[in-house]
N, C-alpha and C positions, 0 to 999 in steps of 0.2 A: 504494500500500500504506500502511495506517495502522498505526503502532506507537508504543508508549511509548518516549520518548527518554530515555536516561540523562543525568544532569547532566554527566558527562564528555563527552557528545556534544551538549549543548544548543546549542552554537555553530551547529549545522546549521540550527536554527530561529531563531537570533538576528535575522537580517535581517528576518524577518517579524514577530517579536514586538516588535522595536524600533519598527516603524511605529506600534504602539499606544502605546508608551511613549517617544515622541520627545523629550519634555521632560526626560527623565532623562539626566544625564551618564553617561559610561562607568563610572566608579567606583560611582556610586549604583546603576545598573542591575545591575552584576555582584554587588554586595553584596546587593541585594534578591533577586536570583535565587537566590543561594546560601542565604540565610536562608529564602526561600519553600520551596525544596526540602527544607531541614532540617525544615520544619514541614508536610510532606506534599504540597507542590505537585508535580504531574506534568505532563509535556508529551506530548500526542499529536501526532505528526508525520505529515503526508500527503505521500508522495513520488510523483512521476510522472516516469518515465524518469530516475531518479537525482537529480532536483532536488526540493527541499523547496518545495511549493506551498501548504501550509496547516499551521496549528498551532493547537492548543487546549490552553490551560493550565487545570488544574483541581485541586481539593483536595476531600477529603471531610471534612465537619464535622458537628457535632451541636449543636443548641440547642433550647431549650424551645419556641419557636414552630413550627419546621419539622421537628424531629426530625433524623434522619440525612439529610444532603443532599450531593449532588455539586454543588459550586459551580464554575461556569465563570468563571474570572478573565480569560481571554484567548481570543479566537477571531479568527483572521485568515487570509485567503486572499490570495494574490498578486493585486494589483489587476487585472491583465490576464486573470485566470482566474475572476473572480467571476461568479456566475450559471450556473456549469457543474456545480453539484451538490457541489462539494468541501466547502463549509461544512456542508451537510446530512449528508454522509458523516461528517464529524468529530463532529457532534452525535449522530448515530446510534451511533457508536463509544462516545462518552461515556455515552450512555443505557444501552448494554449493560454498561458498567463499573458504572454506578450500580445497575442491576438485579442484577448479580452480587454487588454489595456490600450488597444489600438496603436501598438508600436509600429514603426516603419521598418525596423530591423531588429535582429538579434545579433549580438557581437560577443566576441571573446578574444583573449590573447592566449597564446600557447608558447612555451619555451622553444627556442630554435632547435634544440636537439631532440625534442619529443616527437619524433617522426611517427611512431605508432598512434599518438594522439592526433596528429595532423591527418593521418589516413582516416581515423575514426570520424573526425569532424567533417572531412570531405565526403565521406560516405553518407553523412546525415545532412548534406546539402550546403554546408558552409564552404565559402571560397576565401582564399587568401588575397587580400587587397592592399595590405600595407605592412610595414615593419615598424614595430614600436621602439621608440628610443626613450631612454630613461637617464636622468641626471640625478644621482643621489645627493641630497642636501643635508641629511642627518644620519648618514650611515645606512642601516638596514631599512 
């Protein structure tokens, strides 16, 4: 079952989300999650037999280039369950949210070396249109 997870219950998805953000210490992770939620970040959780097996973090934004977009910030499925359709189900749920919110696009960024993830996204209709550039101002 896929459902939006409240911040008060976000710990249910933490083990999965932390696999994507392993470089963050506990205090930084907790602070960033709290601030992200305060700025519109939501988590979709996918449960199977009471266990959290997948999570998708997203937010809805608006900018001049893309208009209204649902931005996927985090997408993770338990490593032993990858390839079983869980990631696709989470993307489909996010797409339904984007359509209900009348978004113009869904967007996401993926690390340059994550070729398996790139193939997954392309299989689900995403195309590569740009390269993200980042300038660190405060370290991590």
